[in-house]
N, C-alpha and C positions, 0 to 999 in steps of 0.2 A: 723715775727720772730718765732712767736709761730707754726704758720704751719709748718715752717721748722724744727724745733724741733721734733714737730710731727710725721714728716715724718722720720726723721733719728730714731726716737724712735721706729718705726713701722719697718724700715727697719732692726735694730739692733734686736728688738724682732725676727723676721722671721729668721734672720741668727742662732739666739740662737736655737730656735725651731729646724731647719735643723738639726743643730750640735748633739744636745743632743742626739737623738737617734742613730747617727753614732757612738758617742763617749760611749755610753752604749754597743753597739754591740763589739767595738773593745776591751772594757775594759773587756767584759765576755769572749771574746777569748782569750784575754791576760791572764786573771786569769787560764783558762781551760790549757792553753799551759803551762806557768809558772809555776802552782799551782801542777797539776796533772801528767802530761807525759813530764817532762822536756827533756827526752831522745827521744824522739816520733819525728818523722819526720813531718814536717808542709807541708801539700800539700794544694794550692791554685786551686782550680779547677771550671772551669766555663762550664765544661761538667756538663749536669743534674744528680745529685746525684742518682735518681732512674736508671740511666745507669752506672755511675760511680763506685758506691758501691761495686758490685759484682767483678770487678777488683781488686780495694783496698785490699778488704777483702782476696781474692786468694793471692795477693802478700803477706800480712801480715801473711799468714797461712805459705807459702812456704819458707819464710825468716825470720820470728820470729820479724820482725820490726815492731813496731808500726807505724801506721800512723794518724795523726790527719787531716781531710779534712775540708777546710773552703770553701764553696761553694757560689757562685753569686746567685743573685735574676734572675728570667726570664727575667725581665723588662729592668736589668740594664748591662746585662752579655754580652760581657765579659768585657767590658771598665771598670766598677767599679772595678774589681781585678788587671787590668793594671794599674788604679791610684793609688791603694792601695799600689802595689808594688813601684810604684814611691816614694809615699810619705815617706815610709820605707826604702828607700834605704840607708840611713845611719846606721840605725840599723834594717837590714833585719830580719822578723819573719818567712818568707817564705823560705823554702827550695828547694822546686820543684814546677813549674808551669804548670798546665795542661790546658791549653787552648782550647777552642771548636773552635777555627779558628787561623788563622796566622798572620794576620798582627798587631795585639796587640803585638803578640809577637816579630815580625820584629822591632817594634819601641822601644822595651826594650831593644834590641839587639844593635840598632843603638845609643841608649843612654848609653851603657856600663854598663848595668846592669844585665848582664847573664855571666855565666861560660862555657866556651866552654867545650863540652865533645863529643866524638867520641866513644863509647863502642862497645860491641859485635854485636850488633844489628843493629848498624848504617847502616851499608853496605847494609842491605836487605832493606832498603827504597830507592828508587829512587830518584835520584839526584835533579828532580824538586820539591821534596818535603822536601828539607831540605837547611839549612843554609851551604855555601860551607866551613864557618870556624867552623862549628861544634857547633854553638850557639843555636840552636834549630833543632826539627827534626819534622816532621810529621807521622802520622799516622791515622789510622781508620776516613776515612772520611763520610762527609754527602755531598747529591747534593741537590741543590736548586731545587725545584719543583712548579708547579701550580698545587694546588690541586682544585679539581672540586667537586660539589655536583650533581651527574649523574642524580638527579630528576630537575634539573635546566638548565643543559648545558652538552652538549656532551664533552668529553676528547679530543679534536680535536684542533689543532693550529689555524686553521683559525678561528673556533668558538669562542675561546679564544680571539683571537687578535681583532675580531669584538667586543666583550664584553667589551675590554679595552678600545675601540675606541669609542662606541655609552652608554655604562653602566658603567662608573666607579664606581659608586654607588653601584654597587653589588660585588664589590672588596673589599678585604682587605688584608692588609699587616702589619707588625711589625712596630714598631717604627726603622724608619732606622738610628737612632742616635747609635743603639748598635746592638751587636752580629752578626748574617751571614748575615743579613739585611744592615748592615753597609758595608760589604765587597761588597755585591751585588752593591750597590749604588758607591761604590768605583770604581769598575769595569766597570759601566755606564758611571762615570766621565771620566774615560781614554778613553774610546771608542768615547764618544758623546761631552765631554768636559762638564767642572761643568756648565756654563752659559746654556747651553742647557738643561742639566738635571733639573737645578734649575726652569727654565719655563716648562717644562713638568710635572714635580712635583707639582708646584704651581695650573697648571691647573686641575691636576687630584684630588688635594685636594678642589679645587673650586667646584668641579664638584662631590664632595662627597663620595671618596674613603675612607675607615674605616681604620684608624690608629690605630692599638690594641698593647696591651703591651707585647707581644712576639710572636713567631712562634706558641705556644701551643694555644694561643688564637685565632690566625687564623684558624688553624686546626679545633678548637671546633665552630668557626661562622661558617665555611662552612658546617661542618657534621651535625651541627643542622639546617642548611638551612636559617640561618639568612644573610649569604653571599653566592651568587652564586660560586666564586670563590675567589682563593687567592694565594699568595706567601707563601710557607713555606720550610720546609727540610724533607729529605726522611725519618728521625726517626719520625717526628711528623704525617706524612702521614700514618706510618705504624701502628702507634697507633689507628687511626681513622678507618684503615681499619679492624685491628684486633678487634674493637669493633663493628663491624657489620654497623658501616655507611655506606650510599650510597656515596661514595667516590671513584674517580680514580686520577691519577696524570700523567704528563709528565714533562720531563725536562723542567726549565726556560731556554730560551736561552737569549744570548746578540745579539746585532745588528749586529756581525759578524758571528753569526751562532754558536758560541761555548757556551758550556754548563758550569756550576759554579759546580766546585768540591772544597768543604772547608775541609779541614784536620783539625782534632785534632793536636795541637803541644806541646810537652812538652821540657822544659828547665830548668838547674840548676841557682838558683839565686845567683847571684857573692856576695860573703860574707857568704856564708852559712859555719857554724861550724860542717856540718854533711854530708861533701862531699861523703865520702863512700857509705854512706847509699841512698843519692841522686842518686848515680850512678847506684846503685843496681835497684831503680825505675825506673829510666830511660830505663834500660836495659830490663826490665820487659814488659814496657809499648810499647815497640818496638818490641817486640818478636812477633813471629807467633802464639803463643800461645795466648797472649792478643788480637792480631787483628782478630784470631777466633773466641774467646770469645766474643768480641764486635759485631762482625757479626752475632753472634747466639743470642744475648740479643735483647731486646724488640726494641732497636734503628737502630739495620740492618746497623750497621756502615761498610764501604765500606773498605774492605783491601787494603793500598797501596803496601806492599810487597807481596812476592809469598807466597802463603798458598795452601793447599790441597784443590781445587774446591768443590771436594767431602764431605767436613765438614761444608761447609757454604751455606745457604739456597738459594733456586731459585731464590727467589727475589732480594737479594744481588748481584747473579751472574749477574741477568739482569741489575741492577744498575751499576754495575762496566762497563759493555758493553756500557752503555748511556753515561757514563763520559769519556769515552776514549778521546774525542774531547773537552776537559775541557779547559777553559782559564786559563793561567798561572797566577799563586798567587807568585808575587815576589816583590823584593823591588821598583819597579817602581809604584806601588800601594800606597807607602806612602803618596806621596803628595797629591794626589786625596782622599784619605782618610781624610788625615789633612782638606782638604778644606772643605769636606762633614760635619766632624765634627764642623769646625768653621759657617759654613752656617746654618747646623740644630739646634744647640746650640742658637745663634742669633735669628734665626725663632720661637724656643720656649720662647723667652723672652716676 
């Protein structure tokens, strides 16, 4: 009996220890929101702050609307903010959600937590990148890439495929429970089946593949030579390339040969009391001006709508061509995504 009580007490202590930091962060955010800028627009953003801030500040300058942005961590994006929006749904703090991928936003739409809106720039985004009912819209995408340390491995698909098969211990990936790697896994699960994906990934883990806290960590490991190659996104590859690291990249491909283009998405949270301001932010993020700005930023985001090609970098234009044959990111991926989350959470226990 004593051992049973001790175990329960230990579990309770662990739970309290886990909850306290989250409550502290939430309380600090709520204090700032309610106490200092109650008229400000609250933006939950899972895109990297270093890339998103410039767009946010330009919107503030053009409109005079104050924006308070709450960013997620590298390790848990964008799942952390999706869960937070769910928890707050009866009393939403968030007005606009800028997600760095699409599936979590689709989940929120399916749960009735988003406010439909098709504003002045909605039409410039192709239909395949937006909700047919206006609950969310994509913009400024990234593409999944295989980043290679060129001192260790040539950036050629045959060489990379052989390395995956023969030396998975030289490969790094981000934790697939989060972010764009979760979308990558959902696409794999849809194409080859969740059971086959489990077997393949279990073997890779047993053979020593390195699982890191995010795409940025994968980029750093490959750039430093700690790993020969890994899965990451175009934005992280560009950071490594500009730093002078000996890296190259080719598009990651799915079994059917398609590439993986993952758009940012923007949505208005149902129940916002600042709807007119929220609509203006959505209009701005979906504008040609904003997509051009993000294409020219350090993340090199790939425009989805029509832009003046002369105003975007050569590398981004090349990415756009590579992404032409990308896999559809649709509601059909929600069930594979749920299966992946359940599997990966259970595996982490």
